[in-house]
N, CA, C and O of each residue as an XYZ file, in Angstrom:
336
protein
N      32.247     23.367    -23.268
C      31.447     23.883    -22.186
C      30.489     22.835    -21.651
O      29.622     23.171    -20.844
N      30.607     21.580    -22.065
C      29.710     20.532    -21.616
C      30.013     20.059    -20.204
O      29.157     19.448    -19.564
N      31.207     20.326    -19.708
C      31.589     19.900    -18.367
C      31.326     21.021    -17.378
O      31.734     22.163    -17.592
N      30.643     20.685    -16.297
C      30.369     21.674    -15.263
C      31.629     21.876    -14.431
O      32.269     20.908    -14.022
N      31.980     23.121    -14.183
C      33.185     23.416    -13.418
C      32.785     24.123    -12.132
O      32.050     25.110    -12.172
N      33.253     23.637    -11.007
C      32.982     24.239     -9.702
C      34.278     24.802     -9.178
O      35.107     24.057     -8.654
N      34.471     26.091     -9.304
C      35.689     26.726     -8.818
C      36.949     26.192     -9.469
O      38.030     26.298     -8.889
N      36.837     25.617    -10.668
C      38.002     25.084    -11.353
C      38.527     23.799    -10.754
O      39.638     23.378    -11.077
N      37.749     23.163     -9.885
C      38.236     21.983     -9.185
C      37.618     20.670     -9.654
O      37.962     19.612     -9.129
N      36.730     20.715    -10.616
C      36.099     19.482    -11.080
C      36.765     19.032    -12.369
O      37.189     19.849    -13.187
N      36.847     17.729    -12.533
C      37.354     17.225    -13.789
C      36.198     16.637    -14.576
O      35.070     16.618    -14.083
N      36.442     16.167    -15.760
C      35.413     15.576    -16.607
C      34.618     14.542    -15.824
O      35.210     13.701    -15.147
N      33.313     14.582    -15.899
C      32.477     13.638    -15.178
C      32.029     14.157    -13.823
O      31.248     13.489    -13.144
N      32.498     15.328    -13.409
C      32.033     15.923    -12.173
C      32.781     15.541    -10.917
O      32.455     16.059     -9.849
N      33.772     14.657    -10.985
C      34.528     14.281     -9.792
C      35.604     15.316     -9.501
O      36.178     15.889    -10.427
N      35.886     15.563     -8.213
C      36.917     16.554     -7.873
C      38.309     16.057     -8.245
O      38.593     14.862     -8.172
N      39.165     16.980     -8.641
C      40.559     16.635     -8.912
C      41.235     16.264     -7.599
O      40.917     16.824     -6.550
N      42.159     15.329     -7.660
C      42.885     14.913     -6.466
C      44.097     15.832     -6.301
O      44.948     15.896     -7.188
N      44.184     16.550     -5.162
C      45.355     17.402     -4.921
C      46.639     16.575     -4.878
O      46.602     15.392     -4.540
N      47.752     17.179     -5.213
C      49.035     16.462     -5.242
C      49.416     15.856     -3.898
O      50.071     14.815     -3.851
N      49.014     16.494     -2.814
C      49.394     16.013     -1.477
C      48.540     14.843     -0.995
O      48.800     14.288      0.073
N      47.528     14.463     -1.767
C      46.606     13.403     -1.368
C      46.926     12.127     -2.129
O      47.170     12.157     -3.336
N      46.924     10.998     -1.411
C      47.087      9.691     -2.036
C      45.973      8.777     -1.525
O      46.110      8.179     -0.458
N      44.876      8.663     -2.270
C      43.739      7.867     -1.810
C      44.080      6.400     -1.532
O      43.366      5.739     -0.778
N      45.148      5.886     -2.123
C      45.526      4.487     -1.885
C      45.928      4.243     -0.436
O      45.811      3.121      0.056
N      46.402      5.283      0.255
C      46.771      5.127      1.669
C      45.549      4.822      2.528
O      45.685      4.261      3.615
N      44.354      5.185      2.056
C      43.124      4.976      2.823
C      42.739      3.508      2.913
O      41.881      3.149      3.720
N      43.350      2.653      2.106
C      43.009      1.222      2.129
C      43.373      0.555      3.444
O      42.931     -0.565      3.701
N      44.164      1.207      4.281
C      44.541      0.621      5.573
C      43.891      1.357      6.749
O      44.246      1.108      7.901
N      42.940      2.263      6.471
C      42.315      3.067      7.513
C      40.831      2.712      7.631
O      40.056      2.959      6.707
N      40.443      2.136      8.760
C      39.052      1.734      8.961
C      38.181      2.946      9.279
O      38.560      3.815     10.063
N      37.001      2.983      8.648
C      36.048      4.078      8.832
C      34.650      3.477      8.935
O      34.292      2.621      8.126
N      33.848      3.911      9.920
C      32.485      3.392     10.026
C      31.696      3.577      8.727
O      31.855      4.583      8.036
N      30.853      2.607      8.405
C      30.097      2.617      7.143
C      29.241      3.871      6.999
O      29.175      4.445      5.912
N      28.592      4.301      8.062
C      27.729      5.483      7.985
C      28.543      6.737      7.664
O      28.112      7.580      6.877
N      29.719      6.854      8.278
C      30.588      8.000      8.009
C      31.078      7.969      6.559
O      31.187      9.014      5.918
N      31.370      6.779      6.048
C      31.788      6.658      4.651
C      30.691      7.152      3.718
O      30.956      7.905      2.781
N      29.459      6.726      3.978
C      28.336      7.118      3.120
C      28.108      8.633      3.173
O      27.905      9.273      2.141
N      28.142      9.195      4.375
C      27.920     10.632      4.518
C      29.026     11.435      3.840
O      28.747     12.399      3.127
N      30.275     11.045      4.059
C      31.403     11.770      3.479
C      31.375     11.691      1.957
O      31.652     12.681      1.279
N      31.044     10.531      1.420
C      30.968     10.378     -0.037
C      29.878     11.288     -0.609
O      30.074     11.921     -1.647
N      28.733     11.349      0.070
C      27.638     12.204     -0.375
C      28.089     13.674     -0.414
O      27.820     14.384     -1.383
N      28.774     14.123      0.644
C      29.248     15.507      0.674
C      30.279     15.769     -0.421
O      30.247     16.820     -1.063
N      31.188     14.827     -0.639
C      32.200     15.005     -1.687
C      31.549     15.106     -3.064
O      31.926     15.962     -3.864
N      30.587     14.248     -3.343
C      29.923     14.290     -4.645
C      29.121     15.581     -4.811
O      28.890     16.032     -5.933
N      28.703     16.168     -3.701
C      28.000     17.439     -3.736
C      28.933     18.637     -3.765
O      28.473     19.777     -3.828
N      30.231     18.398     -3.721
C      31.204     19.484     -3.796
C      31.560     20.110     -2.463
O      32.191     21.166     -2.432
N      31.164     19.476     -1.342
C      31.422     20.041     -0.013
C      32.527     19.251      0.692
O      32.259     18.442      1.581
N      33.754     19.496      0.285
C      34.902     18.773      0.828
C      35.067     19.010      2.327
O      35.424     18.088      3.061
N      34.813     20.226      2.785
C      35.001     20.535      4.203
C      34.065     19.720      5.096
O      34.488     19.199      6.129
N      32.805     19.610      4.704
C      31.870     18.802      5.503
C      32.247     17.326      5.458
O      32.114     16.619      6.457
N      32.719     16.857      4.300
C      33.156     15.467      4.185
C      34.329     15.206      5.127
O      34.365     14.184      5.812
N      35.276     16.124      5.159
C      36.423     15.981      6.053
C      35.979     15.980      7.516
O      36.476     15.190      8.319
N      35.051     16.857      7.855
C      34.570     16.933      9.237
C      33.913     15.631      9.657
O      34.115     15.176     10.783
N      33.131     15.023      8.775
C      32.483     13.740      9.074
C      33.543     12.689      9.411
O      33.416     11.972     10.403
N      34.579     12.600      8.593
C      35.630     11.597      8.811
C      36.420     11.917     10.068
O      36.697     11.017     10.861
N      36.785     13.164     10.269
C      37.546     13.535     11.466
C      36.760     13.226     12.737
O      37.314     12.677     13.690
N      35.478     13.573     12.758
C      34.648     13.332     13.943
C      34.431     11.844     14.206
O      34.386     11.415     15.359
N      34.299     11.061     13.143
C      33.996      9.636     13.302
C      35.221      8.797     13.648
O      35.090      7.722     14.234
N      36.414      9.279     13.289
C      37.595      8.428     13.421
C      38.678      8.963     14.344
O      39.370      8.181     14.996
N      38.837     10.266     14.412
C      39.936     10.836     15.174
C      41.255     10.828     14.413
O      42.302     11.134     14.983
N      41.212     10.477     13.122
C      42.421     10.505     12.304
C      42.875     11.949     12.111
O      42.121     12.888     12.363
N      44.125     12.111     11.659
C      44.606     13.464     11.381
C      44.079     13.932     10.018
O      43.479     13.158      9.271
N      44.313     15.194      9.716
C      43.758     15.792      8.512
C      44.271     15.113      7.239
O      43.503     14.909      6.299
N      45.536     14.768      7.201
C      46.084     14.106      6.005
C      45.374     12.786      5.747
O      45.015     12.480      4.610
N      45.174     12.006      6.801
C      44.486     10.726      6.650
C      43.041     10.935      6.205
O      42.540     10.204      5.351
N      42.377     11.927      6.780
C      40.988     12.221      6.410
C      40.894     12.628      4.941
O      39.958     12.230      4.248
N      41.846     13.409      4.469
C      41.846     13.808      3.055
C      42.035     12.600      2.150
O      41.360     12.479      1.128
N      42.941     11.712      2.514
C      43.123     10.491      1.734
C      41.817      9.701      1.667
O      41.452      9.178      0.614
N      41.126      9.622      2.791
C      39.885      8.840      2.870
C      38.787      9.442      2.000
O      38.160      8.722      1.223
N      38.539     10.757      2.112
C      37.424     11.331      1.353
C      37.647     11.224     -0.156
O      36.691     11.035     -0.908
N      38.883     11.341     -0.600
C      39.138     11.180     -2.032
C      39.059      9.712     -2.441
O      38.637      9.410     -3.558
N      39.451      8.808     -1.573
C      39.300      7.378     -1.860
C      37.824      7.034     -2.016
O      37.454      6.286     -2.921
N      36.992      7.566     -1.151
C      35.562      7.268     -1.206
C      34.930      7.743     -2.504
O      34.128      7.024     -3.099
N      35.271      8.918     -2.941
C      34.654      9.463     -4.146
C      35.179      8.771     -5.406
O      34.487      8.743     -6.423
N      36.381      8.219     -5.354
C      36.945      7.505     -6.497
C      36.801      5.981     -6.356
O      37.474      5.223     -7.056
N      35.929      5.543     -5.458
C      35.591      4.121     -5.284
C      36.797      3.237     -4.968
O      36.874      2.100     -5.434
N      37.720      3.749     -4.192
C      38.829      2.943     -3.689
C      38.362      2.344     -2.364
O      37.844      3.062     -1.508
N      38.538      1.057     -2.195
C      38.040      0.338     -1.031
C      38.642      0.889      0.266
O      39.861      0.931      0.433
N      37.758      1.310      1.178
C      38.146      1.765      2.508
C      37.528      0.787      3.492
O      36.315      0.580      3.461
N      38.338      0.166      4.381
C      37.774     -0.822      5.308
C      36.705     -0.204      6.210
O      36.804      0.953      6.618
N      35.695     -0.996      6.504
C      34.636     -0.546      7.415
C      35.050     -0.852      8.845
O      35.448     -1.973      9.161
N      34.954      0.138      9.693
C      35.275     -0.025     11.110
C      34.077      0.295     11.958
O      32.998      0.592     11.447
N      34.270      0.232     13.275
C      33.161      0.530     14.187
C      33.371      1.843     14.880
O      32.538      2.257     15.685
């Protein structure tokens, strides 16, 4: 019981589990503004995936699949290029 569980979606250490349809490695070729990266990472660490996705979608215009790859890459410290 030492691990906090949020809707059954957190793994040990508090990070969200990566859904099967998401591949954060694909985000390494998708540029995202630095401010949007910081905001999305903050929302993901707070457990608010929807707000994190909205930040990325609004800042980039990428599709939902790409945005999902990005938000999980950010929370797992996978390098996402900074764009303007």
